[in-house]
C-alpha positions in Angstrom: -116.8 16.5 14.8 -113.7 17.1 12.8 -111.6 14.6 14.8 -113.8 11.7 13.7 -112.5 12.1 10.2 -108.9 11.8 11.6 -109.6 9.3 14.4 -107.4 6.7 12.7 -104.4 9.0 13.1 -102.5 8.8 16.4 -101.7 11.8 18.6 -98.0 11.4 17.9 -98.6 11.4 14.1 -100.8 14.5 14.3 -98.2 16.3 16.4 -95.5 15.3 14.0 -97.6 16.6 11.1 -98.0 19.9 13.0 -94.2 20.1 13.5 -93.6 19.4 9.8 -96.0 22.0 8.3 -97.1 24.2 11.2 -100.7 23.7 10.2 -102.9 24.6 13.3 -105.6 22.3 12.0 -103.5 19.3 13.3 -103.3 21.0 16.7 -107.0 21.7 16.7 -107.8 18.0 16.1 -105.4 17.1 19.0 -106.8 19.6 21.4 -110.4 18.6 20.6 -109.4 15.1 21.8 -108.3 16.4 25.1 -111.1 19.0 25.8 -112.9 16.8 28.4 -109.6 15.8 30.1 -108.6 19.4 30.5 -112.1 20.4 31.6 -111.9 17.7 34.3 -108.5 18.9 35.5 -109.7 22.5 35.7 -112.9 21.5 37.5 -110.9 19.6 40.1 -108.9 22.7 41.0 -111.2 25.6 40.3 -114.5 24.0 41.2 -116.4 26.3 38.9 -117.7 25.2 35.5 -117.5 28.6 33.8 -114.0 29.4 35.1 -112.9 25.9 34.1 -114.3 26.4 30.5 -112.4 29.7 30.3 -109.3 28.1 31.6 -109.5 25.4 28.9 -109.6 28.0 26.2 -106.6 29.8 27.8 -104.8 26.5 27.9 -105.6 25.9 24.2 -104.1 29.3 23.4 -101.0 28.6 25.4 -100.7 25.1 23.8 -100.9 26.7 20.3 -98.2 29.2 21.2 -95.9 26.9 23.1 -96.1 23.9 20.7 -95.0 26.2 17.9 -91.8 27.0 19.9 -90.9 23.7 21.6 -91.1 20.1 20.6 -93.2 18.0 23.0 -93.0 14.2 23.0 -95.9 13.3 25.3 -98.7 15.7 24.6 -101.2 14.3 27.1 -98.8 14.6 30.0 -97.7 18.0 28.9 -101.3 19.3 28.5 -102.1 17.9 32.0 -99.2 19.8 33.5 -100.0 23.0 31.7 -103.6 22.8 32.9 -102.6 22.0 36.5 -100.1 24.9 36.6 -102.6 27.3 35.0 -105.2 26.4 37.6 -102.7 26.8 40.5 -101.8 30.2 39.2 -105.4 31.2 39.1 -105.9 30.0 42.6 -102.8 31.9 43.8 -104.1 35.1 42.0 -107.3 34.7 44.0 -105.3 34.1 47.2 -107.0 30.8 47.8 -105.2 28.8 50.4 -105.2 25.1 50.0 -104.7 23.2 53.2 -101.7 20.9 53.6 -104.1 17.9 53.8 -105.8 19.0 50.5 -102.4 19.4 48.9 -101.4 15.9 50.0 -104.6 14.6 48.6 -104.1 16.4 45.3 -100.5 15.3 45.2 -101.5 11.6 45.7 -104.1 12.0 42.9 -101.5 13.5 40.7 -99.0 10.8 41.5 -101.7 8.2 40.6 -102.5 10.1 37.4 -98.8 10.5 36.5 -98.3 6.7 37.1 -101.4 6.0 34.8 -100.0 8.3 32.1 -96.6 6.6 32.3 -98.3 3.2 32.0 -100.3 4.5 29.0 -97.2 5.8 27.3 -95.5 2.4 28.0 -98.5 0.5 26.6 -98.5 2.7 23.5 -94.8 1.9 23.0 -95.6 -1.8 23.5 -98.4 -1.6 21.0 -96.2 0.1 18.4 -93.4 -2.3 19.0 -95.7 -5.3 18.6 -96.4 -4.0 15.0 -92.7 -4.0 14.3 -92.3 -7.8 15.1 -92.2 -10.2 12.2 -95.6 -11.8 11.4 -94.8 -15.1 13.0 -93.6 -13.5 16.3 -96.5 -11.0 16.4 -99.1 -13.8 15.8 -97.6 -16.1 18.5 -97.1 -13.3 21.1 -100.6 -12.0 20.5 -102.2 -15.4 20.8 -100.2 -16.4 23.9 -100.1 -13.2 25.9 -103.2 -11.3 24.8 -105.6 -14.1 24.0 -104.2 -16.5 26.6 -103.9 -19.5 24.2 -101.7 -22.5 25.0 -98.7 -23.5 22.9 -100.8 -26.4 21.6 -103.7 -24.2 20.6 -101.4 -21.8 18.9 -99.7 -24.7 17.0 -103.1 -26.0 16.0 -104.3 -22.6 14.8 -101.1 -21.5 13.0 -99.7 -24.7 11.7 -96.4 -24.1 13.5 -94.8 -26.9 15.4 -94.7 -26.6 19.2 -91.0 -25.9 19.0 -91.6 -23.1 16.5 -94.4 -21.6 18.7 -92.1 -21.6 21.7 -89.3 -20.0 19.7 -91.5 -17.3 18.2 -92.9 -16.4 21.6 -89.4 -16.2 23.2 -87.9 -14.3 20.4 -90.9 -12.0 20.1 -90.8 -11.3 23.8 -87.1 -10.5 23.7 -87.5 -8.3 20.6 -90.5 -6.4 22.2 -88.4 -5.6 25.2 -85.6 -4.3 23.0 -88.0 -2.2 20.9 -89.8 -0.8 23.9 -86.6 0.2 25.7 -85.4 2.0 22.5 -88.7 3.9 22.3 -88.6 4.8 26.1 -85.2 6.6 25.7 
């Protein structure tokens, strides 16, 4: 797989590289990462494997065309919406009638997926913001919130005083909030 060679590069970075040099190789790597997600979305709507595979290819073509024209910030969400709309258009063309109950079920699933995608975006921003903290704050915040260490354990491990640990955690938490809010705008 080509994408394994580039697995250390984030989706946003690959997308940014594409916007800078218009090299479709970057898009190819990105789209390869989302093949199974798109196939799953198409299978949910079309309920036919061959049609779904064809739909994914058509979605890839649309993505290559549209991403060349417009700047997209959240590729995963955008691809999901393109796939959903593509499938709904195919169903309309076939004159498939989806009952109100099925529509409510699909809408509930979409709301759940949208909520999950929003949480994923927020977590990505949080992860990026954590990297922007100074070393002391990052260490203390990581040990306290992610590794569930006590103030005393952090002090013992880092050599900071209890007062310094508390200060680094409070300042780190405040700075994380500021950084994440900036990224979410």
